[in-house]
N, C-alpha and C positions, 0 to 999 in steps of 0.2 A: 662302672659303678663299683665302689669299694664294698658297699653293703648289699647283701642279698636279704630276703625276708627272714631266713633262719638266723643269720648273724645279727640282724637288727632286732629281732625279737629277744635273743639272748642278751644283747646289749641293754635293751630296755629292762629286762628282768633284773639284771645285775645292778643297774642304777636304782631301780625302784626298791629292791630288797635291802640294799646296803645304804641307801640314802646318800649316794655320792654326789652331793650338790654341785661341786666344782667340775664334775665331769661333763657338764653341759657346754663347757667351753672347749671348742674343738682342738685347741692346742694342748689340752690336757689328756688327749687320747690318740697319740700318734700310732700309726700302723707300723708293725715291724715287718722286716723282709719276709718273714715266714707266714704273714697274713694274720698274725695275732694282734690284739690291741694292747698297747701298753698304757696303764693308768698312771700318769705322772703326778698329779696333784690330788692327793686324797686326804688332805687335812680336814676338810669339811665333809664328814660322813654322818649318817644317821640324822640328816637335816631335811626336813620337808616343809612345804611342798617343793618339789624339784622343778625348776623352770624348763621342762623338756622342750618347749617351743623354740628355745634358742638354737637348737640343733637343726631346725627345719631348713635353713638356707643351704646346708651342706649336703642335702640328699637330692637324689634325682627326683623328678616329678612322681615317679611310680613309688619310690621309697618314702617320699614326703607324704603321700596319701596313706601308705601303710603305717608310717609313724604317727600320724594324726589319729588313726583308729586305735593304736596301742595306747596313746596317752589319754584317750577318753575313758579307758577303763577305771573303775573306782579303786 
């Protein structure tokens, strides 16, 4: 699994706080060899609501459940 809860939480906060709308498309967030995430397409920022559920298919079942809890937050 590429994500653990700590990384997934940080990823969520970054998307939420910056409104990186296009970052829900997995090709816009490739992982670097050093384990960091590269944000490729950031032309749509500060746009809400962010369709977080588009990322669900890319997470393991455990991380999918965790992501669903994160995106329920107001």
